[in-house]
C-alpha positions as CSV (number, residue, x, y, z in Angstrom):
1,M,44.1,42.2,117.6
2,F,42.0,41.4,114.6
3,A,40.1,44.7,114.8
4,R,43.3,46.7,114.9
5,A,44.6,44.9,111.8
6,V,41.4,45.5,109.9
7,L,41.5,49.2,110.9
8,R,44.9,49.6,109.5
9,R,43.8,48.3,106.1
10,I,40.9,50.8,105.9
11,P,41.8,54.1,104.2
12,P,41.9,57.2,106.5
13,A,38.9,58.8,104.8
14,R,36.6,55.8,105.6
15,Q,37.6,55.3,109.2
16,F,35.4,58.1,110.6
17,P,32.4,58.4,108.3
18,L,30.5,60.8,110.7
19,V,33.1,63.6,110.1
20,R,32.0,65.8,107.2
21,R,34.5,67.6,105.0
22,A,34.5,71.4,104.5
23,P,33.0,72.6,101.3
24,A,35.6,73.0,98.5
25,L,36.7,76.6,97.6
26,R,36.1,77.9,94.2
27,P,37.5,81.0,92.5
28,C,35.3,84.1,92.3
29,L,36.1,87.1,90.0
30,L,35.6,90.3,91.9
31,L,37.7,92.9,90.1
32,P,39.2,92.9,86.6
33,G,42.5,91.2,86.7
34,R,42.2,90.0,90.3
35,R,40.9,86.5,91.5
36,F,39.9,85.6,95.0
37,F,39.0,82.2,96.6
38,T,35.8,82.3,98.6
39,S,33.3,79.8,100.0
40,P,29.9,79.3,98.1
41,S,27.4,81.9,99.1
42,P,23.6,82.0,98.2
43,R,23.7,85.9,97.8
44,R,25.5,86.3,94.6
45,D,23.7,89.5,93.5
46,A,24.7,91.6,96.6
47,P,26.5,94.9,95.8
48,L,30.2,95.0,96.5
49,P,31.6,97.4,99.2
50,P,33.4,100.5,97.9
51,L,37.2,100.4,97.7
52,P,39.3,102.7,100.0
53,P,40.8,105.6,98.2
54,P,44.5,105.2,97.2
55,P,47.1,106.9,99.3
56,E,48.5,110.2,98.1
57,L,51.9,110.0,96.5
58,T,54.5,112.1,98.4
59,T,57.9,113.0,97.0
60,P,60.8,112.1,99.3
61,E,62.7,115.0,100.8
62,E,65.7,116.0,98.9
63,P,69.0,115.9,100.8
64,P,70.4,119.2,101.8
65,D,73.1,120.9,99.8
66,F,76.6,119.6,100.5
67,L,79.0,122.0,102.0
68,P,82.5,120.9,100.9
69,P,85.7,121.2,103.0
70,S,88.0,124.2,102.5
71,Y,90.2,122.1,100.2
72,C,90.5,118.6,98.8
73,P,92.9,116.6,101.0
74,G,93.7,114.3,98.1
75,C,95.1,116.8,95.6
76,G,95.4,120.0,97.7
77,A,93.2,122.0,95.4
78,P,90.8,124.6,97.0
79,S,87.2,123.3,96.9
80,Q,84.9,124.8,94.3
81,Q,81.4,123.9,92.9
82,V,81.7,125.8,89.6
83,D,83.8,123.9,87.0
84,A,83.7,120.0,87.0
85,T,86.8,119.8,84.8
86,L,89.1,121.4,87.3
87,P,90.6,119.8,90.5
88,G,88.8,120.4,93.8
89,Y,85.3,120.2,92.3
90,Y,82.6,118.9,94.7
91,S,79.0,118.2,93.6
92,S,76.3,120.1,95.4
93,K,74.5,116.8,96.3
94,Q,76.2,114.0,98.2
95,S,75.8,110.4,97.3
96,K,74.1,108.0,99.6
97,R,77.3,106.6,100.8
98,Q,78.7,110.1,101.6
99,R,75.5,111.0,103.5
100,F,75.0,107.8,105.5
101,G,78.6,106.7,105.9
102,T,80.2,103.2,105.3
103,D,79.9,101.8,108.8
104,N,77.1,99.4,107.9
105,L,78.4,98.5,104.4
106,K,80.3,95.4,103.5
107,I,83.3,97.3,102.2
108,K,84.4,98.1,105.7
109,T,86.4,94.9,106.3
110,K,88.2,93.7,109.4
111,H,91.5,95.1,108.1
112,K,90.0,98.6,107.8
113,Q,88.5,98.3,111.3
114,H,92.0,97.3,112.6
115,E,93.5,100.4,110.9
116,D,90.9,102.6,112.6
117,E,91.7,101.1,116.0
118,I,95.4,101.8,115.5
119,W,94.8,105.3,114.4
120,S,92.6,106.0,117.4
121,A,95.1,104.6,119.8
122,A,97.8,106.8,118.2
123,L,95.8,109.9,118.8
124,A,95.0,108.9,122.3
125,R,98.7,108.3,123.0
126,I,99.9,111.7,121.9
127,Q,97.0,113.9,123.2
128,F,99.1,114.9,126.2
129,E,102.3,115.6,124.1
130,Q,101.2,117.2,120.9
131,I,98.2,119.4,122.0
132,A,100.5,122.2,123.1
133,G,99.0,125.2,124.9
134,S,95.8,123.4,126.0
135,S,95.8,123.0,129.8
136,D,92.3,121.6,129.9
137,L,92.3,117.9,129.2
138,A,88.6,117.9,128.4
139,E,89.2,120.5,125.7
140,A,92.1,118.4,124.3
141,A,89.9,115.3,124.1
142,E,87.2,117.2,122.4
143,H,89.6,118.6,119.9
144,L,90.9,115.1,119.1
145,D,87.4,113.7,118.8
146,A,86.5,116.5,116.4
147,L,89.6,115.8,114.3
148,K,88.7,112.1,114.1
149,A,85.1,112.9,113.0
150,A,86.4,115.3,110.4
151,A,88.8,112.7,109.0
152,A,86.0,110.1,108.8
153,T,83.6,112.3,107.0
154,T,85.9,114.3,104.7
155,P,85.5,113.2,101.1
156,V,87.9,113.9,98.3
157,C,87.0,115.8,95.2
158,V,85.4,114.3,92.1
159,R,88.7,114.2,90.2
160,C,90.5,112.3,93.0
161,H,87.6,109.8,93.2
162,T,87.7,109.2,89.5
163,M,91.4,108.7,89.4
164,V,91.4,106.1,92.2
165,H,88.3,104.1,91.2
166,H,88.1,104.6,87.4
167,H,91.7,105.2,86.4
168,S,90.8,108.3,84.4
169,A,90.7,112.0,85.0
170,P,91.0,115.3,83.1
171,P,94.6,116.5,82.8
172,L,95.9,119.4,84.7
173,P,95.7,122.9,83.1
174,S,99.5,123.4,83.6
175,Y,102.5,122.0,85.3
176,P,104.8,123.9,87.7
177,T,108.3,125.1,86.8
178,L,111.4,126.1,88.7
179,D,110.0,129.6,88.8
180,T,106.9,128.4,90.6
181,L,109.0,126.7,93.3
182,T,111.1,129.9,93.7
183,S,107.9,132.0,94.2
184,L,106.6,129.6,96.8
185,L,109.8,129.7,98.7
186,V,109.9,133.5,98.6
187,S,106.3,133.8,99.8
188,S,106.9,131.2,102.6
189,R,107.4,132.4,106.1
190,H,110.0,129.8,106.9
191,K,113.6,130.8,107.5
192,T,114.9,127.3,107.3
193,N,114.0,125.1,104.3
194,H,115.0,121.7,103.1
195,V,114.2,120.4,99.6
196,Y,113.9,116.6,98.9
197,H,114.4,116.2,95.2
198,L,112.8,112.9,94.3
199,V,114.2,110.9,91.3
200,D,112.5,107.8,89.9
201,A,114.7,104.7,89.9
202,G,112.7,103.2,87.0
203,D,114.3,105.5,84.5
204,L,117.2,106.9,86.6
205,P,118.2,109.7,85.9
206,M,115.5,110.8,83.4
207,S,113.3,112.4,86.1
208,L,116.2,114.5,87.5
209,V,116.1,118.3,87.2
210,P,119.8,119.1,86.8
211,Q,119.5,122.8,87.1
212,L,117.4,122.7,90.3
213,R,120.2,123.6,92.7
214,G,121.8,126.3,90.6
215,H,118.4,127.9,89.8
216,L,117.4,128.2,93.5
217,Y,120.7,129.5,94.7
218,T,120.8,132.2,92.0
219,S,117.2,133.3,92.1
220,L,116.4,133.3,95.8
221,P,117.5,136.1,98.2
222,R,120.4,135.6,100.5
223,E,118.3,135.3,103.7
224,I,116.6,132.3,102.2
225,T,119.6,130.5,100.6
226,R,121.4,130.8,103.9
227,G,119.1,128.2,105.5
228,L,118.4,126.2,102.3
229,T,119.6,122.6,101.9
230,I,118.9,120.1,99.1
231,S,119.2,116.3,99.1
232,Y,118.3,113.7,96.4
233,V,115.9,110.8,97.1
234,V,115.9,107.8,94.7
235,T,112.3,106.5,95.0
236,R,110.8,103.2,93.9
237,A,114.1,101.4,94.4
238,D,112.2,98.0,94.4
239,L,112.1,98.3,90.6
240,L,115.9,97.7,90.4
241,M,116.4,94.6,92.5
242,P,114.2,92.2,94.6
243,T,116.0,92.7,97.9
244,E,117.1,95.7,99.9
245,A,120.6,94.3,100.3
246,Q,121.0,94.1,96.5
247,V,119.7,97.6,96.1
248,R,122.2,98.9,98.7
249,S,125.0,97.3,96.8
250,L,124.1,99.6,93.9
251,A,124.6,102.8,95.9
252,T,128.0,103.6,94.2
253,W,126.5,103.1,90.7
254,I,123.5,105.2,91.6
255,K,125.6,108.1,92.8
256,K,127.8,107.9,89.7
257,V,124.7,108.0,87.4
258,L,123.4,111.1,89.3
259,K,126.7,112.8,89.1
260,D,127.0,112.2,85.4
261,A,123.6,113.8,84.9
262,L,124.3,116.9,87.0
263,P,126.2,119.9,85.7
264,A,130.0,119.8,85.8
265,G,131.4,120.5,89.2
266,E,128.2,120.0,91.1
267,K,128.3,117.4,93.9
268,V,125.7,114.8,94.6
269,E,126.2,114.9,98.4
270,G,126.7,117.9,100.6
271,R,129.2,118.5,103.4
272,N,126.8,117.3,106.1
273,A,124.5,114.2,106.4
274,E,121.4,116.3,105.7
275,E,122.4,116.6,102.0
276,G,123.0,112.9,101.4
277,V,121.5,110.5,98.8
278,H,118.5,108.5,100.1
279,I,117.5,105.2,98.3
280,V,114.0,104.3,99.4
281,S,111.0,102.3,98.4
282,A,107.7,103.5,99.9
283,R,106.0,100.3,98.7
284,R,108.4,98.0,100.5
285,G,109.4,100.3,103.3
286,W,113.1,100.5,102.5
287,G,114.8,103.6,103.9
288,V,111.5,105.4,104.7
289,G,112.2,105.4,108.4
290,R,115.4,107.5,108.0
291,I,113.5,110.2,106.1
292,K,110.7,110.1,108.6
293,L,113.1,110.6,111.5
294,E,114.8,113.5,109.7
295,T,111.5,115.1,109.0
296,R,110.4,115.0,112.6
297,H,113.6,116.8,113.7
298,R,113.5,119.5,111.0
299,E,112.3,123.0,111.7
300,G,110.7,125.2,109.0
301,G,109.6,124.0,105.6
302,V,110.3,120.5,104.2
303,W,109.6,120.6,100.5
304,V,109.0,117.4,98.4
305,V,109.6,118.2,94.7
306,G,110.0,116.1,91.6
307,A,108.4,115.1,88.3
308,V,105.0,113.5,88.0
309,N,104.7,109.8,88.9
310,V,107.9,109.6,90.9
311,G,106.2,108.6,94.1
312,K,105.9,112.0,96.0
313,S,102.4,111.4,97.4
314,M,103.1,107.8,98.4
315,L,106.3,109.0,100.2
316,V,104.4,111.8,102.0
317,R,101.8,109.3,103.1
318,E,104.5,107.1,104.6
319,V,106.5,109.8,106.3
320,W,103.4,111.7,107.5
321,P,104.5,113.1,110.9
322,E,102.8,111.9,114.0
323,A,99.9,114.2,114.9
324,G,100.5,116.1,111.6
325,E,97.5,118.3,110.6
326,G,96.7,119.1,107.1
327,R,96.3,122.8,106.3
328,A,94.5,124.5,103.5
329,G,96.6,126.4,101.1
330,S,96.1,130.0,100.1
331,V,94.4,131.3,96.9
332,E,97.7,132.7,95.8
333,D,99.2,129.2,95.8
334,A,96.3,127.9,93.7
335,E,96.7,130.7,91.2
336,E,100.3,129.6,90.6
337,F,99.0,126.4,89.1
338,D,96.0,127.8,87.1
339,I,93.4,125.5,88.8
340,L,90.9,128.1,90.0
341,P,87.7,128.5,88.1
342,A,87.0,131.7,86.2
343,A,83.7,132.4,88.0
344,L,84.2,135.0,90.7
345,E,81.6,133.4,93.0
346,G,83.5,130.2,93.5
347,V,86.8,132.0,94.0
348,E,85.5,134.3,96.6
349,A,83.9,131.5,98.6
350,V,87.2,129.6,98.6
351,E,89.2,132.7,99.6
352,E,87.0,133.4,102.6
353,E,87.7,130.0,104.1
354,V,91.4,129.9,103.3
355,K,92.4,133.3,104.7
356,G,92.7,132.1,108.3
357,D,95.2,129.3,107.5
358,G,97.8,131.3,105.6
359,D,98.9,133.8,108.2
360,G,101.0,131.4,110.3
361,K,99.2,132.1,113.6
362,E,98.4,129.5,116.2
363,D,95.7,126.9,115.5
364,G,93.7,128.0,118.5
365,Q,92.3,130.8,116.5
366,R,90.9,128.5,113.9
367,K,87.5,127.0,113.8
368,K,87.1,123.5,115.2
369,Q,84.0,122.5,113.2
370,G,82.7,123.0,109.7
371,R,84.9,124.0,106.8
372,G,87.7,125.3,109.1
373,M,88.4,121.9,110.5
374,L,91.9,120.6,109.9
375,I,91.7,117.4,107.8
376,Q,93.6,114.2,108.6
377,V,93.4,112.5,105.2
378,S,96.5,111.4,103.4
379,P,97.2,112.4,99.7
380,T,95.7,110.5,96.8
381,V,97.9,107.9,95.2
382,S,97.2,107.0,91.6
383,D,99.1,105.5,88.7
384,L,98.0,108.4,86.4
385,P,100.4,111.4,86.2
386,G,99.3,114.7,87.8
387,T,97.6,113.5,90.9
388,T,98.6,116.5,93.1
389,A,97.1,119.7,91.8
390,A,98.2,122.2,94.5
391,P,100.6,122.2,97.5
392,I,99.5,119.9,100.3
393,R,100.7,121.3,103.6
394,V,101.1,119.3,106.8
395,R,101.8,121.1,110.0
396,F,103.6,119.2,112.8
397,K,105.4,119.7,116.1
398,T,109.1,118.9,115.8
399,A,110.5,116.2,118.0
400,G,113.5,118.3,119.1
401,G,111.4,121.1,120.7
402,V,110.7,119.5,124.1
403,G,108.6,121.9,126.1
404,K,108.7,124.5,123.3
405,K,106.4,125.5,120.5
406,I,108.6,124.6,117.5
407,F,106.7,123.6,114.5
408,G,107.6,122.4,111.0
409,E,105.7,122.1,107.8
410,L,105.8,119.2,105.2
411,I,104.8,120.5,101.7
412,D,104.0,118.1,98.9
413,L,104.2,120.0,95.6
414,P,102.7,119.1,92.2
415,G,105.1,117.3,89.9
416,F,107.0,118.8,87.0
417,E,106.1,118.0,83.5
418,R,107.2,114.6,82.2
419,W,107.1,112.8,78.9
420,I,104.7,110.1,80.4
421,G,102.2,112.9,81.2
422,F,99.5,114.8,79.3
423,G,101.7,117.8,78.4
424,D,102.1,119.2,74.9
425,N,105.0,116.8,74.3
426,G,103.6,114.0,76.4
427,L,102.9,110.4,75.4
428,L,99.4,109.7,76.9
429,P,97.5,111.9,74.4
430,F,98.4,109.4,71.7
431,V,97.3,106.3,73.7
432,R,93.8,105.0,73.9
433,E,92.1,105.9,77.2
434,E,91.4,102.4,78.3
435,K,95.1,101.5,78.0
436,R,96.6,104.5,79.7
437,K,96.7,102.7,83.1
438,E,99.1,100.1,81.5
439,F,101.8,102.7,81.0
440,G,104.0,102.8,84.0
441,I,106.0,100.3,85.9
442,E,104.8,99.5,89.4
443,K,106.8,96.4,90.5
444,L,110.0,94.6,89.6
445,V,109.9,93.1,86.1
446,V,111.6,89.8,85.2
447,P,112.5,90.4,81.6
448,E,112.6,88.0,78.7
449,Q,115.5,87.8,76.2
450,Y,114.6,89.1,72.7
451,I,116.9,88.6,69.7
452,I,116.9,91.4,67.1
453,K,118.3,90.3,63.8
454,P,119.2,92.4,60.8
455,G,116.1,93.7,59.1
456,Q,114.0,93.5,62.3
457,S,112.8,96.0,64.9
458,M,111.3,96.1,68.4
459,L,107.9,97.5,68.7
460,I,106.7,98.4,72.2
461,A,102.9,98.9,72.6
462,G,102.7,100.4,69.2
463,V,104.2,103.8,70.3
464,I,107.9,103.1,70.5
465,L,110.0,101.7,67.7
466,I,113.6,100.6,68.2
467,T,115.5,99.8,65.0
468,P,119.2,98.6,65.0
469,K,121.5,100.1,62.4
470,I,122.9,96.8,61.2
471,S,123.9,96.0,57.6
472,P,123.4,92.6,56.2
473,A,127.1,91.9,56.0
474,D,127.6,92.4,59.7
475,E,125.9,89.1,60.7
476,L,125.3,90.7,64.0
477,V,122.4,90.3,66.4
478,I,121.4,92.4,69.4
479,L,120.0,90.9,72.7
480,A,117.3,93.0,74.3
481,Y,116.1,92.7,77.9
482,P,113.1,95.1,78.4
483,F,112.4,96.1,82.0
484,T,108.9,97.3,81.3
485,S,105.4,96.1,81.8
486,L,104.3,97.0,78.2
487,P,103.9,94.4,75.5
488,V,107.0,93.9,73.3
489,H,106.9,92.5,69.7
490,I,109.8,91.6,67.4
491,T,109.0,91.7,63.8
492,S,110.4,92.9,60.5
493,T,110.8,96.6,60.1
494,K,108.3,96.8,57.3
495,K,105.6,95.0,59.3
496,A,106.4,97.2,62.3
497,L,105.7,100.3,60.2
498,Q,102.4,98.9,59.1
499,Q,101.4,98.2,62.6
500,I,102.2,101.7,63.8
501,C,100.0,103.1,61.0
502,D,97.2,100.7,61.6
503,P,93.8,102.5,61.3
504,D,92.2,100.1,63.8
505,P,94.8,99.0,66.3
506,A,92.3,97.7,68.9
507,S,91.1,94.9,66.6
508,R,94.4,93.7,65.2
509,P,94.8,90.0,66.1
510,G,98.0,88.5,67.5
511,I,99.6,91.7,68.8
512,S,98.8,94.3,71.6
513,L,98.7,97.8,70.2
514,F,97.8,100.6,72.6
515,Q,98.0,103.6,70.3
516,K,95.1,105.6,68.9
517,A,94.2,105.2,65.2
518,T,96.5,107.3,63.1
519,T,96.4,108.5,59.5
520,P,98.5,106.7,57.0
521,P,102.0,108.0,56.3
522,P,102.6,110.2,53.2
523,S,103.8,107.2,51.3
524,E,103.5,103.5,51.7
525,P,106.5,101.4,52.8
526,P,108.6,100.0,50.0
527,S,108.0,96.5,48.7
528,S,109.4,93.4,50.4
529,A,112.2,93.4,47.9
530,D,114.1,95.6,50.4
531,P,114.3,93.4,53.5
532,F,116.6,95.9,55.3
533,L,114.2,98.8,55.4
534,H,115.0,101.7,57.7
535,P,112.2,104.0,59.0
536,S,112.1,107.5,57.6
537,A,109.7,110.5,57.6
538,S,107.9,109.2,54.5
539,T,107.1,105.8,56.2
540,L,106.2,107.0,59.7
541,P,103.1,108.9,61.0
542,T,103.2,112.6,61.0
543,H,103.6,112.8,64.8
544,F,106.5,110.3,64.9
545,S,110.1,111.4,64.7
546,S,113.5,110.2,65.6
547,A,114.5,110.4,69.3
548,G,118.2,110.0,68.6
549,T,120.8,107.3,67.8
550,Y,122.3,105.6,70.8
551,I,125.6,103.7,70.7
552,L,126.4,100.5,72.7
553,D,129.6,101.9,74.3
554,N,129.9,100.1,77.6
555,E,132.2,97.0,77.5
556,V,130.8,94.3,79.8
557,T,132.8,91.3,78.7
558,H,133.8,90.4,82.2
559,L,130.2,90.7,83.5
560,R,128.6,88.7,80.7
561,N,131.1,85.9,81.0
562,P,131.7,85.2,84.7
563,F,133.8,82.0,84.0
564,L,136.8,83.9,82.5
565,P,140.1,83.0,84.2
566,S,141.1,86.6,84.6
567,K,139.3,90.0,84.4
568,D,142.5,91.9,83.8
569,P,142.0,94.4,80.9
570,A,145.2,93.1,79.3
571,E,143.9,89.5,79.4
572,L,140.5,90.6,78.1
573,A,142.1,92.3,75.1
574,K,143.5,88.9,74.0
575,L,140.0,87.5,73.6
576,P,138.7,87.3,70.0
577,Y,135.5,89.0,70.9
578,R,134.0,91.9,73.0
579,V,130.6,92.3,74.6
580,L,129.1,95.8,74.4
581,A,126.0,97.0,76.2
582,T,124.0,100.1,77.2
583,D,120.8,101.0,79.0
584,L,118.1,102.6,76.9
585,L,115.8,104.7,79.1
586,L,112.1,105.3,78.4
587,A,110.8,108.2,80.6
588,G,108.2,106.9,83.1
589,I,108.0,103.4,81.5
590,G,111.3,101.7,82.3
591,W,114.5,100.8,80.5
592,I,115.8,98.3,78.0
593,E,119.2,96.6,78.4
594,L,120.8,96.1,74.9
595,V,123.8,93.7,74.5
596,A,125.8,92.8,71.5
597,Q,128.9,90.6,71.0
598,V,131.3,91.8,68.3
599,R,134.7,90.8,67.1
600,Q,137.7,92.3,68.8
601,R,139.0,94.0,65.7
602,R,135.7,95.6,64.8
603,E,136.0,99.4,64.4
604,R,132.4,100.3,63.5
605,E,130.1,101.2,66.3
606,V,127.0,99.3,67.1
607,C,124.0,101.7,67.5
608,V,120.2,101.7,67.4
609,E,117.7,104.4,66.5
610,V,114.6,105.1,68.4
611,F,111.3,106.6,67.1
612,T,108.6,108.0,69.4
613,P,105.8,110.6,69.3
614,H,107.5,114.0,68.9
615,G,110.9,112.3,69.3
616,K,110.9,112.8,73.1
617,G,111.2,110.7,76.3
618,V,114.3,108.6,75.4
619,G,117.7,108.7,77.2
620,Q,120.8,106.6,77.8
621,R,122.9,105.8,80.9
622,T,125.8,103.6,81.9
623,T,124.5,100.1,82.0
624,M,123.7,98.5,85.3
625,G,123.9,94.9,84.1
626,A,120.5,94.2,85.7
627,D,120.0,90.9,83.9
628,M,123.3,89.4,85.1
629,L,122.9,90.8,88.6
630,R,119.4,89.3,88.8
631,R,120.7,85.9,87.7
632,K,123.6,86.1,90.1
633,G,121.3,86.9,93.0
634,A,119.0,84.1,92.0
635,R,121.9,81.6,92.0
636,L,123.0,82.7,95.5
637,V,119.6,82.1,97.0
638,G,119.0,78.9,95.1
639,A,116.1,80.3,93.0
640,A,117.7,80.1,89.6
641,K,116.2,78.1,86.9
642,K,117.9,74.7,86.5
643,K,119.3,74.1,83.0
644,T,117.4,71.5,81.1
645,V,119.6,68.9,79.3
646,R,118.8,66.1,77.1
647,P,118.2,62.9,79.1
648,R,120.7,60.0,78.7
649,R,119.8,57.2,76.3
650,S,118.2,54.2,78.0
651,M,120.6,51.2,78.0
652,K,117.9,48.7,78.9
653,G,118.3,45.6,76.7
654,D,121.3,47.0,74.9
655,K,123.5,44.0,75.5
656,K,120.9,41.6,74.2
657,R,120.3,43.8,71.1
658,R,124.0,43.8,70.3
659,K,124.2,40.0,70.5
660,L,121.3,39.7,68.1
661,E,122.9,42.1,65.7
662,K,126.2,40.2,65.9
663,R,124.5,36.9,65.1
664,A,122.6,38.4,62.3
665,S,125.8,39.8,60.7
666,K,127.5,36.4,61.0
667,A,124.5,34.7,59.4
668,N,124.7,37.1,56.5
669,E,128.4,36.5,56.0
670,G,127.9,32.7,55.9
671,T,125.3,33.0,53.2
């Protein structure tokens, strides 16, 4: 025991003295800049062995040239490798992601994998029904596998990629017109045609083309108009109300607004159900199933037309027929939209690949691999106007042709020119590039109430100026409810003019201005001695002009005051006041509800004047009363904001305090 205790106290290095340590290593310099640790050696003057020669540098093999598909499935433009500023341009070299796929990348999430499984199951389910004319099941399975491989590896053009991921793209060379639609219908082989005219609910009815029906029926030959039907589709209905039931309750008002915008005597709805009015929301799925069911049972051509940014591509993506196959358009179609490059080499290459798909023959004659493969990729959806550059054609078998080869074709056309676009009279050329994606309304906006007093104006993003025509003696204010996602600023008219003409709007503190730097007006605004300044040509930039004067002409007294005992017009006339309102429309941006309360005996009209670039893009409609309807719906579901009242005064110790005050008063009287 004593020996073990002593051994524990001895350090480990002295317990075994016979064990010798290894000699310590010391650094030795062999090459300049490199140090090695070696053991001591007596031969320090020995020559060093020669170094092996460095390996030869070999350049990696360049990837082969990329052969693009026959057309871009995102925008419908024929593929070309000549002009990078035009739609349909593909680079000759693929990126690493395009060459090696995205199966092993982190961007392929579980949700994406689930979508692929659903898509594969749908193809497997319909292989026996939709592959008509193929008796060999092995051939049908091979055809479906080839379609899936083509869809997984088919990229979109550079312009579509830039619009989706970078929110920027060069504008289209031109926009289609009604004559373009007429020529496409004449060159089409379909005897039966149905036109879905899409109208944006965000600025209803600014995107409506009133002369569409009359132009088609007067310009097309009789054999085409005999089988032509037209119906109106109000898209993005979720911008009006938060629930589908509330939107359905506005059907009468929507039809009235459409009828007021159409020429006199033209009906909104036709004699049969095919020419009815559809109120849909592709984002929320409202009413899309009805259009999809109608499309599956239609024969011939189904044309989707409308202005830019009304939701055509998103609707086509949702109603895409089951087993629908994308088809490349012809060169003649691309020439209608001026999107082909001027170089003949690129045009000839595109034309050779497109010839086989424009004659209307069966798909069995087409190639099943390479550039002739039918593409199963939905159209590109972007918040920028002008996404679709050429017609996107989807061929499908109709549901009504059981045992027959009856086919239909869904055609997504490019949009007509709109004020929100890049046209000659468009708005976006005057907006900074990094702020262009802010223009546009994508979801329901809960507005704030703004009060415009005499001498003040409403400035929207620095590009729209709304000035009430109110004299100082009126003592009148206007309530504004902007249903738009752009920043709104209420200020004096003089300051608003200075902000519009700001040479550096991006760095102005305290306010969001989206316009480009402009030159100062011909003359400076008058001095502040005139508080009720009205804009004029001498105080506005050169590209600004008046878009018109709009009168608040809708009486909404019974809507703005729901607690009235009676809504009879005779009883309302006895009130000492009236409430007037109107909806001011901004094309592609939204609308502003203006409300003013005036005296009953007032004879002068209440009006506002709007100033925009080139004086375009502003309209007026019968007011919807969206603010009051929204509040009413919120009260019904219990989501309304509770009114905040002043709390009651605390009465704790009040009795004792009054006794003390009474004693003090008696004491003062006695003295």
